[in-house]
VMD Tcl script that draws the C-alpha trace (Angstrom):
set ca {
  {-14.03 -10.78 1.50}
  {-14.77 -7.67 -0.46}
  {-15.63 -4.67 1.71}
  {-18.23 -3.51 -0.81}
  {-20.15 -6.77 -0.35}
  {-19.91 -7.13 3.42}
  {-20.03 -3.47 4.36}
  {-17.12 -3.86 6.79}
  {-14.64 -1.00 6.68}
  {-10.91 -1.44 6.42}
  {-8.78 -0.24 9.31}
  {-6.30 2.31 7.96}
  {-3.22 3.14 9.98}
  {-1.66 6.32 8.65}
  {2.10 6.17 8.84}
  {4.92 8.66 8.41}
  {8.21 8.09 6.68}
  {9.92 7.88 10.09}
  {7.71 4.88 10.98}
  {9.62 2.62 8.57}
  {12.76 0.78 9.60}
  {15.45 -1.06 7.68}
  {15.45 -4.60 9.02}
  {18.06 -5.87 6.58}
  {20.86 -5.11 9.05}
  {19.23 -7.51 11.55}
  {19.67 -10.45 9.21}
  {23.16 -11.72 9.86}
  {22.93 -14.79 7.67}
  {22.81 -16.94 10.78}
  {19.03 -17.21 10.89}
  {16.81 -19.64 9.07}
  {14.81 -17.70 6.45}
  {14.20 -20.59 4.05}
  {11.99 -23.12 5.87}
  {9.18 -22.85 8.41}
  {9.17 -24.77 11.69}
  {7.56 -27.76 9.93}
  {10.35 -27.91 7.36}
  {8.33 -26.53 4.42}
  {9.94 -24.05 2.03}
  {8.72 -20.49 2.60}
  {7.20 -18.75 -0.44}
  {7.93 -15.13 0.52}
  {6.13 -13.56 -2.44}
  {2.88 -15.32 -1.53}
  {2.70 -14.26 2.14}
  {-0.44 -12.21 2.84}
  {-0.18 -11.55 6.58}
  {2.69 -11.40 9.08}
  {2.45 -11.30 12.87}
  {4.97 -11.15 15.72}
  {3.90 -11.64 19.31}
  {5.73 -10.16 22.28}
  {5.30 -13.53 23.98}
  {7.19 -15.28 21.15}
  {9.69 -12.64 19.99}
  {11.79 -15.09 17.95}
  {8.82 -16.56 16.06}
  {7.52 -14.91 12.91}
  {3.96 -16.04 12.18}
  {2.66 -15.75 8.63}
  {-0.23 -16.75 6.39}
  {-0.47 -17.37 2.66}
  {-4.18 -16.49 2.76}
  {-6.44 -14.94 5.38}
  {-8.49 -18.05 6.13}
  {-5.73 -20.52 7.05}
  {-3.93 -20.94 10.36}
  {-0.64 -19.17 10.99}
  {2.57 -20.92 9.95}
  {5.69 -20.19 11.99}
  {9.29 -19.31 11.24}
  {11.88 -19.52 14.01}
  {14.23 -16.54 13.67}
  {16.55 -17.20 16.57}
  {20.20 -16.75 15.72}
  {21.93 -20.01 14.91}
  {25.37 -19.91 16.46}
  {27.95 -21.77 14.45}
  {29.68 -24.87 15.74}
  {32.78 -26.43 14.20}
  {32.41 -29.74 12.41}
  {34.94 -31.46 14.61}
  {35.51 -30.93 18.27}
  {33.75 -28.44 20.50}
  {33.71 -24.70 20.40}
  {34.51 -23.01 23.65}
  {31.47 -21.62 25.49}
  {33.17 -18.22 25.75}
  {33.56 -17.93 21.97}
  {29.87 -18.84 21.40}
  {28.82 -16.13 23.89}
  {31.15 -13.59 22.22}
  {29.66 -14.45 18.81}
  {26.12 -13.87 20.15}
  {27.07 -10.50 21.66}
  {28.79 -9.31 18.49}
  {25.53 -9.30 16.51}
  {24.05 -5.79 16.34}
  {20.28 -5.89 16.94}
  {19.43 -2.17 16.69}
  {16.81 -0.93 14.23}
  {17.79 1.90 11.92}
  {15.49 4.28 10.05}
  {14.76 3.10 6.52}
  {15.18 6.61 5.06}
  {17.52 9.36 6.19}
  {15.94 11.98 3.94}
  {12.61 12.61 2.28}
  {11.75 10.24 -0.59}
  {11.68 12.00 -3.95}
  {9.03 11.55 -6.62}
  {9.25 12.50 -10.29}
  {8.32 16.04 -11.30}
  {5.58 14.72 -13.60}
  {3.98 12.70 -10.79}
  {4.17 15.71 -8.46}
  {2.45 17.94 -11.03}
  {-0.26 15.30 -11.54}
  {-0.88 14.97 -7.81}
  {-1.09 18.74 -7.38}
  {-3.57 18.95 -10.27}
  {-5.74 16.41 -8.45}
  {-5.59 18.70 -5.43}
  {-6.65 21.76 -7.40}
  {-9.55 19.84 -8.97}
  {-10.57 18.67 -5.46}
  {-10.26 15.00 -6.48}
  {-8.05 14.74 -3.39}
  {-9.78 15.97 -0.21}
  {-8.65 19.34 1.16}
  {-7.29 17.82 4.37}
  {-4.53 16.03 2.37}
  {-3.42 19.01 0.24}
  {-0.68 20.07 2.68}
  {0.85 16.59 2.47}
  {0.98 16.65 -1.34}
  {2.33 20.22 -1.27}
  {5.17 19.07 1.00}
  {6.34 16.28 -1.35}
  {9.71 16.85 -2.99}
  {10.16 16.16 -6.68}
  {13.04 15.95 -9.11}
  {13.35 15.98 -12.88}
  {13.02 12.55 -14.50}
  {13.04 9.27 -12.57}
  {14.27 9.66 -8.94}
  {16.13 6.33 -9.10}
  {18.34 7.67 -11.91}
  {19.80 10.48 -9.75}
  {22.89 10.14 -7.59}
  {22.65 10.66 -3.83}
  {24.51 13.99 -4.03}
  {22.11 15.30 -6.71}
  {19.14 14.24 -4.58}
  {20.42 15.89 -1.41}
  {21.16 19.13 -3.32}
  {17.64 19.08 -4.73}
  {16.09 18.73 -1.29}
  {17.33 22.21 -0.36}
  {15.61 24.08 -3.18}
  {11.95 23.10 -3.22}
  {9.98 24.39 -6.14}
  {6.26 23.89 -6.53}
  {4.38 24.59 -9.71}
  {0.62 24.33 -9.80}
  {-0.89 23.51 -13.17}
  {-3.17 26.14 -14.64}
}
mol new
graphics top color blue
foreach p $ca { graphics top sphere $p radius 0.5 }
foreach p [lrange $ca 0 end-1] q [lrange $ca 1 end] { graphics top cylinder $p $q radius 0.2 }
display resetview
């Protein structure tokens, strides 16, 4: 439902860059990420809502729209078994222990934005289009010439040391 029609306000949770984690390292290729628990193919681009409960830590619940019931994906690690014969219990336990399940920060340095975007954001601050309480945040953003994705990591880390802010006239 549209908030303008119903009058209900959105809940906004402000987050910092350190609140984001890289979960790619947790995916070892031994989990099922293709089909839900009912055997249906998961359409990742169409998922609208995701939920994980502490009571079901290996179940990822998701919805394709906000009105339907949650669908479930079992994310427990599938330990491999040979096609013939049995695998020793000790080797299955060793395989389970070898998987690293520690979260790592998604970013190890501040994310850069283009110089043009930074100038535009600062001009919105000076024209008071952005409320005063957020000006310090936009002042603290780091920019680089051109598109940040075109720069090498060494260029980006060098640029982080010499911050330069130019306010438009």
